N, C-alpha and C positions, 0 to 999 in steps of 0.2 A: 360673864358676858352681860352687858347692860340691857335693861328693859327695852330701850329704843332700838338697839341692834336686833333683838329678838323679834320685835314687831315689824320693823321696816327692812330688815336684812342688812348685811354688811356690804358697803360699797368700796371698802378700802382697796380690794384687789383691782377692780376696774379703774378707780380713780388714780391709783398708782401707775397703771399702765398708761393712762392718758397724760399724766404729768411727765413721764419719762419719754414720751413719744417725741421724736425729732421732727415729725411732720407738723410744722406750725402753719396755721391758716394764713392765706395771703394778706389778710387785713390786720394780722397781729403786728404790733410794733416790733422793730428789729431789736435783737438782744444787743445792748451796747457793751462792747468790750472795754476793759480797763484802759485808761488813757495811754499807759506805756506800751501795752500790746498793740493798740491802734497805730501809734507812731511807728513802732518797729515794722509792722506789716506794710504800712504805706511807704515807709522809707526804703525798704527792700524792693518793693514794687517799682519804685522810681529808679532803681539800679544802684542804690547806695550800699556800701560795705560796712557792716555794723559789727563793732567789737565791744562787748560788755565787759566792764572792769569793776572788780569789787574794791580795789584800793589803788593808790598811786603807783605802787610797784608794778601792778598789772598793766597800768597805763604805759609806763616806761617800757615794759617788756613787749607789749603789743606794738608800740611805736618802732621798736627795734626790729620786730618781725616784718612790719610793713616796709621798712627801709631795706631789709635783707631780701624780701620777696621781689622788690622792684629794682634791686641793685643800685640804690641811691647813696651808698656809702661815701663815694667821692663827689657827690652832688651837693650844691648849696640849697638851703631852705630859706624861703622868704619869711622873715619874722618881723612883723610891724608892731606887735604888742609887747611892750617892755615887761609887763607882769608875766606873760607867757614865756618870755626869754629867761626870766629868773626861775620860773617853775621847772623848765627843761634844761637848766644850765649843766646838769650832770649827765645829760644824754649825749650820745656821740653824734651830734649834728653841728654843722657849720652854718651859722645864720648870716643872712645878708638883708639889707633894706632895698636892694636894687632888683627889680623884677627881671631885668634882662639876664642877670646872673643866676637866677633860681630855677630849680626843676620842680619843686613842690612848695606849697604854701601851708604853713602850720598856723592855725588860728582858733579862736573861740567863736561863739555865736551869741546872739541875744536870747533866742528861744528855739525850741524844737516844736514844730506844729504837728499835733497828732492827726488832725482830720485829713491832711494831704501829704504827710511825710516830708514836709519841706523844712528848711532852716532859715530862720529870720536873722539877718545880719544888718549892721549899720556902720556908720563912720568910725565907731569905736574899734571895729575889726579891720575895715578895709579903707579907712580914711575917705578920700574923695575919689578913689579908683573905681573904674567900671569893672564888672565881672569879666568882661572880655579881655581886659588888660592883664588880669591876674593869671598865674600859671594854670595849666589844665588840671594838674594834680593837687587836690585839697586833702589835708588831714585836719579834721575839726575835733577839738577837745571840748566836751560839754558834760554836764551833770544831769542826773535824772530829775532834779528839782526844776530844771529849765523846761521840762515838757509842759506845754499848755495845750488846751483843746483846739483853739483856732487862732487865726492871725489877729483878730480884734482883741483877744485876750493878751496876746503878745505885745501889741502896740500900747495897750493900757499899762502893761507892766513896764515897758520902756519909759513911758511918760512919768509913772509914779517913782521910778528909781532915779530919774534924772530931772528933777523939778527945776534946778537952776539952769541947766542947759540941755535941751533935748537933742540927741544925736541926729545928724542928717544922713543922707544917702542910705535910707532904710530900704532894704530889698529882701527878696527870698531867693534861695537856691533850691530848685526843685528837681531839675532833670540831671541825672547822673549817668545817662547813657548817651553816647555820641554815635553819629552815623545812621540813626534811624530816620531816614528821609520820609517814611510814611507817617510818622507821628506828627500830625499837624498841630497838636496841642503844644508841642515844644518849639514851634516855629518862632524864631526871633529871640529865643532864650539861649543862654550860654551853658551848654552841657559841660559837666565837670566829672572827672574821675575822683569820686569822693569816699574817703574813709572817715567813719565816726568813732572816736574813742569816747565811750559813754561811761562815766564814773558814777557808781551808786553813792548817793549822798543823802538818802532819805531813811 
């Protein structure tokens, strides 16, 4: 035992208890969760359905499960993104570019916003369409590297990736529950039945 411990006594037991205590003072700063955890919690709170995928095979399997669950096998999917069409060419889906023919919309997004669980999209995904014009059912394919802290960070990312031509029609999808008349915060926004296929790429 050290000389200082003999003279002043050991505080290790009591300090250990204090450190482990869950009772934090009301003026203590909030413990900030990792960015991916914050996004997941907020996204689910918004009513989104979250499917984590470790590889592309899992993405394809989860897409098949969503189609099976909703009985969409004989329904057409709205596919506006040519790259996405190529990525899912081996999936058992029939794509169309006509909104009127489609039951669900398969798309990507610009970013996933951690602080409110929303999805940032632009004309690269929805062209010049309004959210209200698009199908009620959304399946969004995204990667963990697309998670950002806030909308400002997402907008800066869009600008830096598209220096020649910045996309237009930038908006967020936040409300994934419909029929909640008491929720005045979602007034005027277009609620969507939304599934997120999130691929781990970090």
